[in-house]
C-alpha positions as CSV (number, residue, x, y, z in Angstrom):
1,M,-56.9,-55.2,-33.4
2,A,-58.9,-53.2,-30.9
3,D,-61.4,-56.0,-30.6
4,G,-58.6,-58.4,-29.6
5,T,-58.8,-60.7,-32.6
6,E,-56.1,-59.5,-35.0
7,A,-53.0,-59.7,-32.9
8,G,-53.9,-63.1,-31.5
9,S,-54.2,-64.5,-35.0
10,S,-50.4,-64.2,-35.6
11,S,-47.4,-65.4,-33.8
12,D,-45.6,-62.1,-34.5
13,L,-47.3,-59.7,-32.1
14,L,-44.6,-57.1,-32.5
15,R,-45.1,-56.8,-36.2
16,N,-48.8,-56.6,-35.8
17,L,-48.5,-53.8,-33.3
18,R,-46.2,-51.9,-35.7
19,E,-48.6,-52.4,-38.6
20,T,-51.8,-51.4,-36.8
21,L,-50.4,-48.7,-34.5
22,E,-52.0,-45.7,-36.2
23,S,-55.4,-47.2,-36.1
24,L,-55.5,-47.8,-32.4
25,P,-57.4,-45.6,-29.9
26,E,-55.2,-43.0,-28.2
27,T,-54.5,-44.8,-24.9
28,Q,-53.8,-48.2,-26.6
29,A,-51.6,-46.4,-29.2
30,R,-49.5,-44.9,-26.4
31,I,-48.9,-48.4,-24.9
32,A,-48.3,-49.9,-28.3
33,R,-45.7,-47.2,-29.1
34,M,-43.9,-47.9,-25.9
35,I,-43.8,-51.7,-26.7
36,V,-42.6,-51.1,-30.3
37,A,-40.0,-48.7,-29.2
38,D,-38.3,-51.0,-26.7
39,P,-39.8,-54.6,-26.8
40,E,-36.8,-56.1,-25.0
41,W,-37.3,-53.8,-22.0
42,V,-41.0,-54.5,-22.0
43,V,-40.4,-58.3,-21.8
44,Q,-38.2,-57.8,-18.7
45,T,-40.3,-55.1,-16.9
46,G,-43.1,-55.3,-14.3
47,V,-46.6,-54.0,-14.9
48,E,-46.2,-50.9,-12.6
49,L,-43.1,-49.7,-14.4
50,L,-44.7,-50.3,-17.8
51,A,-47.7,-48.2,-16.7
52,E,-45.4,-45.5,-15.4
53,R,-43.5,-45.2,-18.7
54,A,-46.7,-45.3,-20.8
55,G,-48.5,-42.8,-18.5
56,V,-51.4,-45.1,-17.8
57,S,-52.6,-47.2,-14.9
58,A,-51.5,-50.8,-14.3
59,P,-55.1,-52.1,-15.0
60,T,-54.9,-50.3,-18.3
61,I,-51.8,-52.3,-19.3
62,V,-53.7,-55.5,-18.4
63,R,-56.7,-54.5,-20.5
64,F,-54.4,-53.7,-23.4
65,A,-52.8,-57.1,-23.2
66,R,-56.3,-58.7,-23.5
67,A,-57.3,-56.3,-26.3
68,V,-54.4,-57.5,-28.4
69,G,-55.4,-61.1,-28.1
70,C,-53.4,-62.2,-25.0
71,E,-54.6,-63.8,-21.9
72,G,-52.8,-61.2,-19.8
73,V,-49.6,-59.3,-19.4
74,R,-47.5,-62.4,-18.9
75,D,-48.9,-64.0,-22.1
76,M,-48.2,-60.7,-23.9
77,K,-44.6,-60.8,-22.8
78,L,-44.2,-64.4,-23.9
79,K,-45.6,-63.5,-27.4
80,L,-43.3,-60.5,-27.6
81,A,-40.4,-62.7,-26.8
82,G,-41.5,-65.0,-29.5
83,S,-41.7,-62.0,-31.9
84,L,-38.1,-61.0,-31.0
85,A,-36.9,-64.6,-31.7
86,L,-38.4,-64.4,-35.2
87,G,-36.0,-61.6,-36.0
88,T,-32.3,-61.1,-35.5
89,P,-32.1,-59.2,-32.2
90,Y,-28.4,-59.8,-31.7
91,V,-27.7,-58.1,-35.0
92,H,-30.4,-55.5,-35.2
93,R,-34.0,-55.6,-33.9
94,S,-35.4,-54.2,-37.2
95,V,-33.5,-56.6,-39.6
96,R,-34.4,-60.1,-40.5
97,P,-32.0,-62.8,-41.8
98,T,-33.5,-62.7,-45.3
99,D,-33.2,-58.9,-45.7
100,A,-31.3,-57.8,-48.8
101,P,-28.6,-55.0,-48.5
102,G,-31.1,-52.3,-49.6
103,E,-33.6,-53.6,-47.1
104,V,-31.0,-53.5,-44.3
105,V,-30.3,-49.8,-45.2
106,R,-34.0,-48.9,-45.2
107,N,-34.8,-50.9,-42.0
108,V,-31.9,-49.5,-40.0
109,V,-32.4,-45.9,-41.0
110,G,-36.1,-46.2,-40.8
111,S,-35.8,-47.6,-37.3
112,V,-33.8,-44.6,-36.2
113,T,-36.1,-42.0,-37.8
114,S,-39.2,-43.7,-36.4
115,M,-37.6,-43.8,-32.9
116,L,-36.7,-40.1,-33.1
117,A,-40.2,-39.1,-34.2
118,E,-41.8,-41.1,-31.4
119,W,-39.3,-40.0,-28.7
120,Q,-39.6,-36.3,-29.6
121,S,-43.1,-36.2,-28.2
122,S,-41.9,-37.5,-24.8
123,I,-39.2,-34.9,-24.3
124,D,-40.3,-32.6,-21.4
125,P,-39.3,-29.0,-22.1
126,E,-39.9,-28.1,-18.4
127,R,-37.2,-30.6,-17.3
128,I,-34.9,-29.3,-20.0
129,E,-35.4,-25.8,-18.7
130,A,-34.9,-26.9,-15.1
131,A,-31.6,-28.5,-16.1
132,V,-30.6,-25.3,-18.0
133,A,-31.4,-23.1,-15.0
134,A,-29.4,-25.4,-12.6
135,I,-26.4,-25.5,-14.9
136,R,-26.5,-21.7,-15.6
137,A,-26.6,-20.9,-11.9
138,A,-23.9,-23.5,-10.9
139,G,-20.5,-22.5,-9.7
140,R,-19.1,-25.7,-11.2
141,V,-20.5,-28.4,-13.4
142,D,-19.0,-31.9,-13.5
143,T,-20.0,-34.4,-16.2
144,A,-19.6,-38.1,-15.6
145,G,-20.3,-41.3,-17.5
146,T,-19.2,-45.0,-17.2
147,G,-18.6,-47.1,-20.2
148,A,-17.5,-46.3,-23.8
149,T,-20.6,-44.4,-24.9
150,S,-21.4,-42.5,-21.7
151,H,-17.7,-41.6,-21.2
152,F,-17.6,-40.1,-24.7
153,L,-20.9,-38.2,-24.2
154,A,-19.8,-36.8,-20.8
155,H,-16.6,-35.4,-22.4
156,D,-18.7,-34.0,-25.3
157,L,-21.0,-32.1,-22.9
158,H,-17.9,-30.9,-20.9
159,A,-16.4,-29.5,-24.1
160,R,-19.6,-27.7,-25.0
161,L,-20.0,-26.2,-21.5
162,F,-16.6,-24.6,-21.2
163,R,-16.9,-23.1,-24.7
164,L,-20.0,-21.3,-23.3
165,G,-18.0,-20.0,-20.4
166,I,-19.4,-22.5,-17.8
167,P,-16.8,-23.9,-15.4
168,S,-16.8,-27.6,-16.1
169,N,-14.9,-30.8,-15.4
170,S,-15.1,-34.3,-16.8
171,F,-13.1,-37.2,-15.5
172,S,-12.7,-40.7,-17.1
173,D,-11.3,-42.4,-14.0
174,A,-13.9,-43.7,-11.5
175,H,-11.8,-42.7,-8.5
176,L,-11.4,-39.2,-9.8
177,Q,-15.1,-38.9,-10.5
178,L,-15.8,-39.9,-6.9
179,T,-13.2,-37.5,-5.5
180,A,-14.4,-34.7,-7.6
181,A,-18.0,-35.3,-6.6
182,S,-17.0,-35.0,-2.9
183,C,-15.6,-31.5,-3.6
184,L,-18.9,-30.3,-5.1
185,G,-21.1,-28.1,-3.0
186,E,-24.5,-26.3,-2.8
187,G,-25.4,-24.9,-6.1
188,D,-23.0,-27.1,-8.1
189,V,-24.2,-29.6,-10.6
190,L,-23.3,-33.2,-11.6
191,V,-24.6,-34.3,-15.0
192,A,-24.6,-38.1,-14.9
193,I,-25.0,-39.9,-18.2
194,S,-25.8,-43.6,-18.5
195,F,-28.4,-45.2,-20.7
196,V,-28.2,-48.4,-18.7
197,G,-28.5,-46.4,-15.5
198,R,-27.3,-48.9,-13.1
199,M,-23.5,-48.7,-13.2
200,P,-22.3,-49.1,-9.6
201,A,-19.3,-46.7,-9.9
202,L,-21.5,-43.9,-11.4
203,L,-24.2,-44.4,-8.8
204,R,-21.6,-44.1,-6.0
205,T,-20.5,-40.8,-7.6
206,V,-24.1,-39.6,-7.7
207,A,-24.7,-40.4,-4.1
208,V,-21.5,-38.6,-3.0
209,A,-22.5,-35.5,-5.1
210,R,-25.9,-35.4,-3.5
211,R,-24.5,-35.7,0.0
212,A,-22.2,-32.8,-0.9
213,G,-25.3,-30.7,-1.7
214,A,-25.0,-30.7,-5.5
215,T,-27.9,-31.0,-7.9
216,V,-27.8,-34.2,-10.0
217,V,-29.1,-34.1,-13.6
218,A,-29.4,-37.6,-15.1
219,I,-29.5,-38.5,-18.8
220,T,-30.9,-42.0,-18.6
221,R,-34.0,-44.2,-19.0
222,T,-37.0,-43.8,-16.8
223,G,-37.1,-46.2,-13.9
224,T,-33.4,-46.9,-13.6
225,P,-31.5,-46.5,-10.3
226,L,-29.8,-43.4,-11.8
227,A,-33.2,-41.9,-12.7
228,R,-34.5,-42.4,-9.2
229,A,-31.4,-40.9,-7.7
230,A,-31.5,-37.7,-9.8
231,D,-33.0,-34.3,-8.9
232,I,-33.7,-33.7,-12.6
233,L,-34.3,-36.5,-15.1
234,L,-33.8,-36.0,-18.8
235,A,-35.3,-39.3,-20.0
236,V,-34.1,-41.2,-23.0
237,D,-36.7,-43.9,-23.3
238,V,-35.6,-45.5,-26.5
239,P,-34.8,-49.1,-27.5
240,G,-31.7,-50.7,-26.1
241,D,-29.4,-53.0,-28.1
242,A,-29.2,-56.7,-27.5
243,T,-25.5,-56.9,-28.1
244,M,-24.0,-53.5,-27.3
245,R,-26.7,-52.6,-24.7
246,V,-26.3,-48.9,-25.7
247,G,-27.1,-49.0,-29.4
248,T,-27.4,-46.4,-32.1
249,D,-30.8,-45.2,-31.0
250,A,-29.7,-44.6,-27.4
251,T,-26.5,-42.8,-28.5
252,I,-28.3,-40.5,-30.9
253,A,-31.0,-39.7,-28.4
254,Q,-28.5,-38.9,-25.7
255,T,-26.5,-36.8,-28.1
256,I,-29.6,-34.8,-29.0
257,V,-30.4,-34.2,-25.3
258,I,-26.9,-32.7,-25.0
259,E,-27.4,-30.7,-28.1
260,I,-30.7,-29.3,-26.8
261,L,-29.1,-28.4,-23.5
262,S,-26.2,-26.7,-25.2
263,V,-28.4,-24.7,-27.6
264,R,-30.7,-23.6,-24.9
265,L,-27.8,-22.6,-22.6
266,G,-26.3,-20.6,-25.5
267,L,-29.6,-18.8,-26.1
268,V,-30.1,-18.0,-22.4
269,L,-26.5,-16.9,-21.9
270,G,-26.8,-14.5,-24.8
271,D,-24.1,-12.4,-26.4
272,G,-21.3,-13.4,-24.0
273,A,-21.7,-17.1,-25.0
274,A,-21.9,-16.2,-28.7
275,R,-18.7,-14.2,-28.5
276,R,-16.9,-17.1,-26.7
277,L,-18.0,-19.6,-29.4
278,A,-16.9,-17.2,-32.1
279,A,-13.5,-16.7,-30.5
280,V,-13.0,-20.5,-30.2
281,H,-13.9,-20.9,-33.9
282,D,-11.5,-18.1,-34.9
283,L,-8.7,-19.5,-32.8
284,L,-9.0,-23.0,-34.3
285,Q,-9.2,-21.5,-37.8
286,S,-6.1,-19.3,-37.4
287,A,-4.1,-22.1,-35.8
288,Q,-5.3,-24.5,-38.6
289,L,-6.2,-27.1,-36.0
290,D,-9.8,-27.4,-37.1
291,S,-10.0,-25.5,-40.3
292,D,-11.5,-25.9,-43.8
293,D,-8.5,-24.1,-45.1
294,A,-5.8,-26.3,-43.5
295,P,-3.1,-27.3,-46.0
296,E,-2.8,-30.8,-47.1
297,P,-0.2,-32.8,-45.2
298,G,3.0,-33.2,-47.2
299,W,3.7,-36.9,-47.3
300,E,6.6,-36.7,-49.8
């Protein structure tokens, strides 16, 4: 495909990129992985932002488009859109209408495992460490998310933080998020979670927190308004979902970011955090609220 002939010979550009990915030169492979990981986003995104995410120059994106048999970036996007139309994007991007049940299982699970393997290489440990340092030093940490998935993840992070002994709040109501953000100060942290990264209520909360002097950590995609507003970006550049917007890939990736933050904080905080976690575990066990030894409910 590097000579520009193979991809152009088929109407399914996306499938060709997947099949020939490992044989491409390093720079082309980096661009191809970005396209395969989130083709819907690529179709809707300008050259400069594509180049930023792939870590290349805009002319390199143009040269790549020609190398895969397209007249230019616009033509490449049209062919990608055609590839997406061949599948079932409103059910799952990796599943075709003719797939048997076993193929659906393999394709869905394979899509997630492939995404994780690719995304892992893009995680920046220095940004993780910057977020850990800010949270550890904070007098207070608020977590905020708008929408079903982000709301759940914000509460999950909040629960992990207070178990480690870190003062933390999480509010579901947009008005409370805004009010709480106005009460943050220098040295405090707001962790804003949104894969979409452009929810107006959350962006207002972020703006208020920054004006109050707080550090904003964002868990979102590169290039979103939330990413641009953050002091520390923990990027989750994985495929979106045509129907749910925040699909399984995004939810898993964001959960893993939260897990990495929690584990790293636990290690940095040391014995004190370990004792707190053990105490919470023992309490729940003794109260039989979250216990493997809890008695079976008596329905008789």
